[in-house]
MDAnalysis code that builds the backbone (N, CA, C; Angstrom):
import MDAnalysis as mda
import numpy as np

u = mda.Universe.empty(339, n_residues=113, atom_resindex=np.repeat(np.arange(113), 3), trajectory=True)
u.add_TopologyAttr("name", ["N", "CA", "C"] * 113)
u.add_TopologyAttr("resid", np.arange(1, 114))
u.add_TopologyAttr("resname", ["MET", "GLN", "TRP", "TRP", "PHE", "GLY", "SER", "ILE", "GLY", "ALA", "ILE", "VAL", "ILE", "ILE", "LEU", "ILE", "ILE", "PHE", "LEU", "LEU", "LYS", "LYS", "TRP", "THR", "ARG", "LEU", "ARG", "GLU", "PHE", "LYS", "ILE", "LYS", "THR", "LEU", "ASP", "ILE", "SER", "VAL", "ILE", "PRO", "LEU", "TRP", "ILE", "ILE", "LEU", "HIS", "TYR", "THR", "MET", "GLY", "TYR", "ARG", "PHE", "GLY", "VAL", "SER", "TRP", "VAL", "LEU", "TRP", "PHE", "ILE", "ILE", "VAL", "TRP", "CYS", "LEU", "VAL", "GLY", "ALA", "THR", "LEU", "SER", "LEU", "PHE", "LEU", "LEU", "GLN", "LYS", "LYS", "TRP", "HIS", "TRP", "ARG", "SER", "PHE", "TRP", "TYR", "LYS", "PHE", "TRP", "GLU", "TRP", "SER", "GLY", "LEU", "LEU", "GLY", "GLY", "LEU", "LEU", "LEU", "PHE", "ILE", "VAL", "THR", "ILE", "VAL", "GLY", "PHE", "THR", "THR", "HIS"])
u.atoms.positions = np.array([
    [-16.977, -59.078, 28.851],
    [-15.538, -58.504, 30.235],
    [-16.113, -58.211, 31.382],
    [-15.275, -58.703, 32.497],
    [-15.754, -58.336, 33.608],
    [-15.201, -56.745, 34.248],
    [-15.772, -56.834, 35.208],
    [-15.840, -55.421, 35.448],
    [-13.689, -55.164, 35.608],
    [-13.691, -55.966, 36.556],
    [-11.968, -55.363, 37.189],
    [-10.780, -55.223, 35.976],
    [-11.788, -55.899, 34.818],
    [-10.074, -55.754, 34.213],
    [-9.958, -54.406, 33.604],
    [-10.700, -52.986, 33.810],
    [-10.699, -52.208, 34.001],
    [-9.721, -51.242, 34.939],
    [-9.400, -52.288, 35.405],
    [-8.408, -52.167, 37.476],
    [-7.051, -52.211, 36.752],
    [-7.268, -53.498, 36.425],
    [-5.466, -53.850, 35.410],
    [-5.584, -53.415, 34.531],
    [-6.260, -53.021, 33.751],
    [-5.877, -51.879, 32.624],
    [-5.291, -50.780, 32.330],
    [-5.628, -50.136, 33.628],
    [-4.717, -48.983, 34.284],
    [-3.589, -48.755, 34.592],
    [-3.683, -49.902, 35.499],
    [-2.284, -50.040, 36.016],
    [-1.160, -50.965, 34.951],
    [-1.378, -51.383, 33.826],
    [-1.262, -51.711, 32.413],
    [-0.994, -50.663, 32.001],
    [-1.454, -49.822, 31.934],
    [-1.279, -48.466, 30.797],
    [-0.074, -47.228, 31.330],
    [-0.023, -47.268, 32.864],
    [0.721, -46.747, 33.630],
    [1.863, -46.836, 34.062],
    [2.080, -48.469, 34.239],
    [3.165, -49.441, 33.674],
    [4.704, -49.211, 32.371],
    [3.363, -48.715, 31.038],
    [3.685, -48.943, 29.782],
    [4.376, -47.149, 30.043],
    [3.441, -46.512, 30.663],
    [4.295, -45.478, 29.879],
    [4.930, -45.315, 31.055],
    [5.100, -45.395, 31.971],
    [6.503, -45.112, 33.208],
    [7.521, -45.925, 32.189],
    [7.532, -47.388, 32.249],
    [9.141, -47.448, 31.226],
    [8.501, -46.711, 29.580],
    [8.159, -46.913, 29.510],
    [8.201, -45.726, 28.440],
    [9.322, -44.071, 28.517],
    [8.863, -43.624, 29.753],
    [9.445, -42.602, 30.020],
    [10.853, -42.961, 29.957],
    [11.398, -44.688, 30.699],
    [11.688, -44.914, 31.427],
    [13.195, -45.504, 30.522],
    [13.055, -45.607, 29.388],
    [13.527, -46.347, 28.277],
    [13.953, -45.602, 27.034],
    [12.870, -44.264, 27.129],
    [13.489, -43.950, 25.598],
    [12.999, -42.661, 25.299],
    [12.927, -41.443, 24.811],
    [13.827, -40.339, 24.591],
    [12.255, -39.384, 24.980],
    [11.599, -40.211, 25.932],
    [10.206, -39.303, 26.433],
    [10.807, -38.700, 27.518],
    [11.798, -39.230, 28.432],
    [12.626, -38.845, 29.222],
    [13.564, -37.349, 29.588],
    [13.378, -37.142, 28.239],
    [13.823, -35.919, 27.461],
    [13.227, -34.342, 28.274],
    [11.299, -34.630, 27.726],
    [10.713, -33.983, 28.317],
    [10.224, -34.046, 29.511],
    [9.973, -32.758, 30.025],
    [9.810, -32.307, 31.412],
    [8.221, -32.729, 31.369],
    [7.346, -33.871, 30.520],
    [6.266, -33.970, 31.145],
    [6.143, -35.779, 31.672],
    [5.111, -35.113, 32.529],
    [5.664, -36.416, 33.889],
    [4.278, -38.192, 33.086],
    [4.745, -38.691, 34.513],
    [3.549, -40.599, 33.859],
    [1.685, -39.500, 34.549],
    [2.066, -38.326, 34.773],
    [0.653, -38.468, 35.822],
    [-0.207, -37.514, 34.952],
    [1.051, -36.978, 33.910],
    [0.604, -35.734, 33.114],
    [-0.101, -36.586, 31.912],
    [0.113, -37.661, 31.271],
    [-0.122, -38.327, 30.537],
    [-1.302, -39.189, 30.808],
    [-0.750, -39.853, 32.229],
    [-2.024, -40.484, 32.326],
    [-3.294, -40.390, 32.656],
    [-3.643, -38.483, 33.326],
    [-5.792, -38.300, 33.058],
    [-6.449, -38.509, 32.927],
    [-6.388, -38.560, 31.475],
    [-7.682, -39.173, 30.409],
    [-7.648, -40.591, 30.039],
    [-6.899, -40.689, 30.213],
    [-7.250, -42.695, 30.616],
    [-7.502, -43.306, 32.195],
    [-7.062, -42.537, 33.009],
    [-7.753, -42.837, 34.301],
    [-9.310, -42.972, 34.226],
    [-9.952, -41.363, 33.726],
    [-11.037, -41.152, 33.845],
    [-11.918, -41.638, 32.575],
    [-11.284, -42.222, 31.679],
    [-12.132, -43.021, 30.752],
    [-12.541, -44.113, 31.460],
    [-11.557, -45.373, 31.518],
    [-10.982, -46.066, 32.757],
    [-12.353, -46.413, 33.762],
    [-12.682, -45.809, 34.319],
    [-12.896, -45.399, 36.000],
    [-14.301, -45.171, 35.550],
    [-14.807, -45.000, 34.184],
    [-16.504, -45.059, 33.901],
    [-16.573, -46.100, 33.385],
    [-15.708, -46.241, 32.339],
    [-15.801, -47.872, 32.083],
    [-15.871, -48.958, 33.423],
    [-15.754, -49.183, 34.084],
    [-15.521, -49.610, 34.909],
    [-16.318, -50.155, 36.248],
    [-16.551, -48.295, 36.145],
    [-18.129, -48.530, 37.212],
    [-19.209, -48.434, 36.409],
    [-19.185, -48.166, 35.474],
    [-20.535, -48.852, 34.675],
    [-20.876, -50.482, 34.402],
    [-19.394, -51.132, 33.711],
    [-20.231, -52.749, 34.415],
    [-20.396, -53.174, 35.216],
    [-19.535, -52.704, 36.726],
    [-20.099, -52.874, 38.384],
    [-21.346, -52.364, 38.760],
    [-21.610, -50.975, 38.142],
    [-22.913, -50.540, 39.171],
    [-23.506, -50.884, 38.168],
    [-23.390, -50.807, 37.009],
    [-24.664, -50.763, 35.597],
    [-24.865, -49.127, 35.680],
    [-24.214, -48.039, 36.704],
    [-24.419, -46.868, 35.987],
    [-23.109, -46.335, 36.545],
    [-22.709, -44.793, 35.785],
    [-21.540, -44.045, 35.967],
    [-22.046, -42.516, 36.341],
    [-21.456, -42.405, 37.673],
    [-21.517, -41.192, 37.667],
    [-20.212, -39.951, 38.454],
    [-19.488, -41.084, 36.702],
    [-18.318, -39.611, 36.199],
    [-18.525, -38.342, 35.447],
    [-19.731, -37.849, 35.097],
    [-19.673, -36.873, 34.438],
    [-19.954, -35.915, 35.989],
    [-20.688, -36.881, 37.219],
    [-20.893, -35.879, 38.185],
    [-19.754, -35.487, 39.363],
    [-18.850, -36.592, 38.948],
    [-17.951, -36.445, 39.444],
    [-16.937, -35.073, 38.799],
    [-16.696, -35.111, 37.247],
    [-16.344, -34.085, 36.424],
    [-16.561, -32.336, 37.187],
    [-17.643, -32.695, 36.729],
    [-18.333, -31.262, 37.299],
    [-18.483, -30.973, 38.346],
    [-18.211, -31.717, 39.713],
    [-17.528, -31.255, 41.070],
    [-16.497, -30.673, 40.655],
    [-15.541, -31.465, 39.722],
    [-14.862, -31.055, 40.312],
    [-13.385, -29.650, 39.422],
    [-14.010, -29.716, 38.649],
    [-14.840, -28.554, 37.600],
    [-14.988, -26.828, 38.512],
    [-16.264, -27.436, 39.378],
    [-16.780, -26.648, 39.979],
    [-15.215, -25.964, 41.156],
    [-14.603, -26.950, 41.857],
    [-13.733, -27.362, 43.211],
    [-12.390, -26.973, 41.927],
    [-12.451, -26.695, 41.449],
    [-11.353, -26.206, 40.801],
    [-11.048, -24.180, 40.398],
    [-12.448, -24.429, 40.088],
    [-13.068, -22.808, 39.094],
    [-12.941, -21.943, 40.785],
    [-13.208, -22.184, 42.120],
    [-13.280, -22.138, 43.409],
    [-11.862, -21.733, 44.180],
    [-10.799, -22.931, 44.092],
    [-9.741, -23.137, 44.240],
    [-8.841, -21.741, 42.937],
    [-9.001, -21.566, 42.459],
    [-8.300, -20.583, 41.171],
    [-8.784, -19.267, 41.639],
    [-10.226, -19.175, 41.685],
    [-10.427, -17.598, 42.424],
    [-9.609, -16.864, 44.075],
    [-9.237, -18.655, 44.943],
    [-8.133, -18.430, 45.902],
    [-6.488, -17.869, 45.652],
    [-6.290, -19.179, 44.742],
    [-4.918, -18.939, 44.837],
    [-4.198, -18.277, 43.761],
    [-5.177, -17.894, 42.512],
    [-4.791, -17.019, 41.520],
    [-4.647, -15.342, 42.062],
    [-5.217, -15.346, 43.216],
    [-5.087, -14.465, 44.187],
    [-4.095, -14.369, 45.083],
    [-3.634, -15.427, 44.946],
    [-1.862, -15.205, 46.491],
    [-1.061, -14.955, 45.665],
    [-0.874, -14.635, 44.062],
    [-0.029, -14.758, 43.667],
    [-0.036, -15.738, 42.818],
    [-0.320, -17.145, 43.127],
    [-0.216, -17.978, 41.757],
    [0.725, -17.818, 40.003],
    [0.921, -18.115, 40.056],
    [0.839, -18.342, 38.546],
    [-0.387, -18.701, 37.554],
    [-1.031, -17.533, 36.317],
    [-2.212, -19.626, 36.649],
    [-1.782, -20.594, 35.404],
    [-0.820, -20.216, 34.773],
    [0.285, -21.814, 34.020],
    [0.578, -22.885, 35.178],
    [1.447, -22.272, 36.400],
    [1.825, -23.105, 37.281],
    [-0.114, -23.862, 38.068],
    [-0.976, -22.813, 38.144],
    [-2.323, -23.525, 38.664],
    [-3.119, -24.528, 38.309],
    [-2.845, -24.482, 36.540],
    [-3.996, -25.208, 35.826],
    [-2.957, -26.205, 35.463],
    [-1.370, -26.389, 35.470],
    [-0.623, -27.760, 35.932],
    [-0.992, -28.450, 36.296],
    [-0.869, -28.010, 37.979],
    [-0.731, -28.832, 39.575],
    [-2.177, -29.542, 39.123],
    [-3.368, -28.188, 38.398],
    [-4.894, -28.440, 38.519],
    [-4.803, -30.080, 38.021],
    [-4.546, -30.131, 37.145],
    [-4.018, -31.597, 35.975],
    [-3.677, -32.319, 36.528],
    [-2.728, -32.167, 36.927],
    [-1.851, -33.458, 38.482],
    [-2.938, -33.893, 38.582],
    [-3.583, -33.413, 39.310],
    [-4.572, -33.772, 40.831],
    [-5.733, -34.269, 40.319],
    [-6.294, -33.495, 39.257],
    [-7.663, -34.700, 37.784],
    [-6.605, -35.963, 38.524],
    [-5.590, -36.204, 37.923],
    [-5.013, -37.519, 37.310],
    [-5.157, -38.127, 38.748],
    [-4.518, -37.417, 39.789],
    [-4.779, -38.314, 41.665],
    [-5.946, -38.810, 41.698],
    [-6.852, -38.154, 41.019],
    [-8.150, -38.013, 41.949],
    [-9.053, -38.850, 41.088],
    [-8.927, -38.990, 39.865],
    [-9.201, -40.146, 39.265],
    [-8.592, -41.372, 39.473],
    [-7.327, -41.403, 39.522],
    [-7.104, -42.472, 39.584],
    [-7.541, -43.160, 41.636],
    [-7.339, -42.460, 42.819],
    [-8.315, -42.452, 44.067],
    [-9.699, -42.858, 43.299],
    [-10.429, -42.565, 42.727],
    [-11.396, -43.038, 42.790],
    [-11.642, -44.624, 41.977],
    [-10.771, -44.561, 41.012],
    [-11.096, -46.308, 40.868],
    [-10.689, -47.119, 41.741],
    [-9.302, -47.112, 42.976],
    [-9.124, -47.255, 43.683],
    [-10.191, -47.970, 44.734],
    [-11.081, -46.994, 45.232],
    [-12.589, -47.088, 45.419],
    [-13.424, -48.008, 44.855],
    [-13.389, -47.159, 43.656],
    [-14.474, -48.180, 43.178],
    [-14.085, -49.974, 42.917],
    [-12.491, -49.192, 42.509],
    [-12.583, -50.726, 42.812],
    [-12.715, -51.733, 43.970],
    [-12.212, -51.061, 44.959],
    [-12.467, -51.351, 46.496],
    [-13.869, -51.444, 46.304],
    [-14.646, -50.752, 46.866],
    [-16.796, -51.158, 46.636],
    [-16.812, -52.357, 46.063],
    [-16.599, -52.780, 44.857],
    [-16.861, -54.065, 43.933],
    [-16.395, -54.772, 44.532],
    [-15.226, -55.195, 45.019],
    [-15.158, -56.342, 45.399],
    [-15.776, -56.538, 46.713],
    [-15.937, -55.479, 47.550],
    [-16.550, -56.360, 48.611],
    [-18.063, -56.030, 48.420],
    [-18.876, -55.234, 47.270],
    [-20.210, -55.717, 47.739],
    [-20.103, -56.599, 46.040],
    [-18.984, -57.436, 46.038],
    [-19.568, -58.137, 44.821],
    [-19.429, -59.237, 44.793],
])
């Protein structure tokens, strides 16, 4: 299996989720495509990085991201953010970070290939 199949798989998974939300009854729920794709993005990032570079630093990314979330929660929850809205936004930001890291790993992988 080629290492870049993970990146293509992530795009396919997000498109499938998007199409299912558009054409099925999932559109009635208040759940977004990014909410569903957080965990698959991080798993695909782990395998893509491992296949391409031989080592995956995803655990370290997640640990640092959780420390960032803990720090943000201290500041933003004191600024009168509701804890549910903060953790929901943090979940969305986690999906965006996973997608961004997958994009960066794919670009770096192709340039060093």
